[in-house]
Short mmCIF file of the C-alpha atoms (twelve columns), coordinates in Angstrom:
data_MODEL
# 
_entry.id   MODEL 
# 
loop_
_atom_site.group_PDB 
_atom_site.id 
_atom_site.type_symbol 
_atom_site.label_atom_id 
_atom_site.label_alt_id 
_atom_site.label_comp_id 
_atom_site.label_asym_id 
_atom_site.label_seq_id 
_atom_site.Cartn_x 
_atom_site.Cartn_y 
_atom_site.Cartn_z 
_atom_site.pdbx_PDB_model_num 
ATOM 1   C CA . UNK A 1   21.390 -25.089 -18.317 1 
ATOM 2   C CA . UNK A 2   18.004 -26.311 -16.589 1 
ATOM 3   C CA . UNK A 3   18.422 -23.996 -14.097 1 
ATOM 4   C CA . UNK A 4   19.578 -21.177 -16.389 1 
ATOM 5   C CA . UNK A 5   16.843 -21.461 -17.990 1 
ATOM 6   C CA . UNK A 6   14.294 -21.372 -15.132 1 
ATOM 7   C CA . UNK A 7   15.870 -18.492 -13.237 1 
ATOM 8   C CA . UNK A 8   14.914 -16.125 -16.653 1 
ATOM 9   C CA . UNK A 9   12.284 -17.323 -17.732 1 
ATOM 10  C CA . UNK A 10  10.674 -16.935 -13.949 1 
ATOM 11  C CA . UNK A 11  12.318 -13.327 -14.219 1 
ATOM 12  C CA . UNK A 12  10.235 -12.870 -17.186 1 
ATOM 13  C CA . UNK A 13  7.112  -14.128 -15.473 1 
ATOM 14  C CA . UNK A 14  7.532  -11.619 -12.838 1 
ATOM 15  C CA . UNK A 15  8.102  -8.456  -14.660 1 
ATOM 16  C CA . UNK A 16  5.428  -9.325  -17.543 1 
ATOM 17  C CA . UNK A 17  2.039  -7.586  -17.102 1 
ATOM 18  C CA . UNK A 18  -0.425 -9.955  -17.544 1 
ATOM 19  C CA . UNK A 19  -1.628 -9.369  -21.784 1 
ATOM 20  C CA . UNK A 20  2.222  -9.387  -21.759 1 
ATOM 21  C CA . UNK A 21  4.161  -11.746 -24.308 1 
ATOM 22  C CA . UNK A 22  7.189  -13.993 -23.421 1 
ATOM 23  C CA . UNK A 23  9.264  -16.305 -25.907 1 
ATOM 24  C CA . UNK A 24  12.087 -18.879 -25.758 1 
ATOM 25  C CA . UNK A 25  13.841 -19.306 -28.591 1 
ATOM 26  C CA . UNK A 26  16.136 -21.617 -29.998 1 
ATOM 27  C CA . UNK A 27  18.002 -20.473 -32.933 1 
ATOM 28  C CA . UNK A 28  21.016 -20.900 -34.936 1 
ATOM 29  C CA . UNK A 29  22.870 -17.627 -36.336 1 
ATOM 30  C CA . UNK A 30  26.260 -17.651 -37.980 1 
ATOM 31  C CA . UNK A 31  26.886 -20.633 -36.961 1 
ATOM 32  C CA . UNK A 32  26.339 -20.480 -33.229 1 
ATOM 33  C CA . UNK A 33  23.443 -22.083 -31.553 1 
ATOM 34  C CA . UNK A 34  22.104 -19.203 -29.464 1 
ATOM 35  C CA . UNK A 35  18.873 -19.839 -26.851 1 
ATOM 36  C CA . UNK A 36  16.579 -16.159 -26.018 1 
ATOM 37  C CA . UNK A 37  14.446 -15.271 -23.430 1 
ATOM 38  C CA . UNK A 38  12.612 -12.360 -24.252 1 
ATOM 39  C CA . UNK A 39  9.715  -11.046 -22.789 1 
ATOM 40  C CA . UNK A 40  7.646  -7.735  -22.873 1 
ATOM 41  C CA . UNK A 41  7.458  -6.863  -18.992 1 
ATOM 42  C CA . UNK A 42  9.322  -3.896  -17.118 1 
ATOM 43  C CA . UNK A 43  12.305 -3.933  -19.099 1 
ATOM 44  C CA . UNK A 44  15.699 -2.558  -17.117 1 
ATOM 45  C CA . UNK A 45  17.551 0.691   -17.672 1 
ATOM 46  C CA . UNK A 46  21.203 0.634   -18.987 1 
ATOM 47  C CA . UNK A 47  22.980 1.240   -15.596 1 
ATOM 48  C CA . UNK A 48  20.844 -1.810  -14.358 1 
ATOM 49  C CA . UNK A 49  21.633 -4.103  -17.601 1 
ATOM 50  C CA . UNK A 50  25.539 -2.383  -17.088 1 
ATOM 51  C CA . UNK A 51  25.095 -3.500  -13.330 1 
ATOM 52  C CA . UNK A 52  23.832 -7.015  -14.104 1 
ATOM 53  C CA . UNK A 53  26.479 -7.166  -16.308 1 
ATOM 54  C CA . UNK A 54  28.944 -7.409  -13.172 1 
ATOM 55  C CA . UNK A 55  26.839 -9.138  -10.956 1 
ATOM 56  C CA . UNK A 56  27.797 -12.583 -9.240  1 
ATOM 57  C CA . UNK A 57  27.340 -14.496 -6.402  1 
ATOM 58  C CA . UNK A 58  30.207 -13.024 -4.723  1 
ATOM 59  C CA . UNK A 59  29.432 -9.438  -5.640  1 
ATOM 60  C CA . UNK A 60  26.003 -9.815  -4.857  1 
ATOM 61  C CA . UNK A 61  25.529 -7.658  -1.007  1 
ATOM 62  C CA . UNK A 62  22.855 -6.361  0.616   1 
ATOM 63  C CA . UNK A 63  23.008 -2.885  -0.903  1 
ATOM 64  C CA . UNK A 64  22.851 -4.206  -4.343  1 
ATOM 65  C CA . UNK A 65  20.382 -5.621  -4.116  1 
ATOM 66  C CA . UNK A 66  18.750 -2.701  -2.537  1 
ATOM 67  C CA . UNK A 67  19.218 -0.358  -5.354  1 
ATOM 68  C CA . UNK A 68  18.695 -2.153  -7.561  1 
ATOM 69  C CA . UNK A 69  16.102 -4.258  -6.609  1 
ATOM 70  C CA . UNK A 70  15.290 -6.559  -10.088 1 
ATOM 71  C CA . UNK A 71  18.369 -7.635  -10.039 1 
ATOM 72  C CA . UNK A 72  18.109 -10.599 -7.660  1 
ATOM 73  C CA . UNK A 73  20.146 -13.932 -6.755  1 
ATOM 74  C CA . UNK A 74  18.357 -15.672 -9.611  1 
ATOM 75  C CA . UNK A 75  20.334 -13.512 -12.356 1 
ATOM 76  C CA . UNK A 76  23.083 -13.549 -10.274 1 
ATOM 77  C CA . UNK A 77  23.047 -17.553 -10.275 1 
ATOM 78  C CA . UNK A 78  22.537 -16.933 -14.013 1 
ATOM 79  C CA . UNK A 79  25.489 -15.183 -14.619 1 
ATOM 80  C CA . UNK A 80  27.525 -17.684 -12.280 1 
ATOM 81  C CA . UNK A 81  26.767 -20.463 -14.272 1 
ATOM 82  C CA . UNK A 82  27.224 -19.248 -17.216 1 
ATOM 83  C CA . UNK A 83  30.474 -18.611 -16.532 1 
ATOM 84  C CA . UNK A 84  31.004 -21.816 -15.098 1 
ATOM 85  C CA . UNK A 85  29.884 -23.491 -18.573 1 
ATOM 86  C CA . UNK A 86  31.526 -20.530 -20.577 1 
ATOM 87  C CA . UNK A 87  28.898 -19.193 -22.485 1 
ATOM 88  C CA . UNK A 88  28.393 -16.227 -23.264 1 
ATOM 89  C CA . UNK A 89  24.993 -13.587 -22.714 1 
ATOM 90  C CA . UNK A 90  24.121 -10.548 -24.604 1 
ATOM 91  C CA . UNK A 91  21.364 -8.503  -22.678 1 
ATOM 92  C CA . UNK A 92  19.008 -5.876  -24.238 1 
ATOM 93  C CA . UNK A 93  16.801 -3.961  -22.515 1 
ATOM 94  C CA . UNK A 94  14.442 -1.385  -22.506 1 
ATOM 95  C CA . UNK A 95  12.493 0.652   -19.525 1 
ATOM 96  C CA . UNK A 96  8.432  -0.254  -20.671 1 
ATOM 97  C CA . UNK A 97  9.678  -2.160  -23.257 1 
ATOM 98  C CA . UNK A 98  10.909 -5.490  -22.280 1 
ATOM 99  C CA . UNK A 99  14.325 -7.565  -21.875 1 
ATOM 100 C CA . UNK A 100 15.973 -10.319 -24.086 1 
ATOM 101 C CA . UNK A 101 18.845 -12.544 -23.111 1 
ATOM 102 C CA . UNK A 102 20.525 -14.334 -25.428 1 
ATOM 103 C CA . UNK A 103 22.814 -16.790 -24.628 1 
ATOM 104 C CA . UNK A 104 25.181 -18.436 -26.706 1 
ATOM 105 C CA . UNK A 105 25.328 -22.223 -26.680 1 
ATOM 106 C CA . UNK A 106 28.692 -23.918 -26.500 1 
ATOM 107 C CA . UNK A 107 29.353 -27.486 -27.853 1 
ATOM 108 C CA . UNK A 108 31.053 -29.511 -25.615 1 
ATOM 109 C CA . UNK A 109 34.166 -31.474 -27.825 1 
# 
């Protein structure tokens, strides 16, 4: 989880201009624990969010990185680690407004 959080915060710092806002929120909603990284950065278009949802270390290629430069290895690592942890992620992003990455934390029992 530390690597996931580091990668998301690193991206938020990279794409949020000076004077922007980055929030890290740990909250419970409908009995589920969620960790959210929200920023007021560059944001992404819908097709970029859709591409990110399909991104993994095995599908990350030079061509994909060229067409979607902000979707780099860091987010591919996040997707891969979340899959291993069986955690769900919700992504909301709008160009010029910012992005929100909301991770449902799963307790091991």
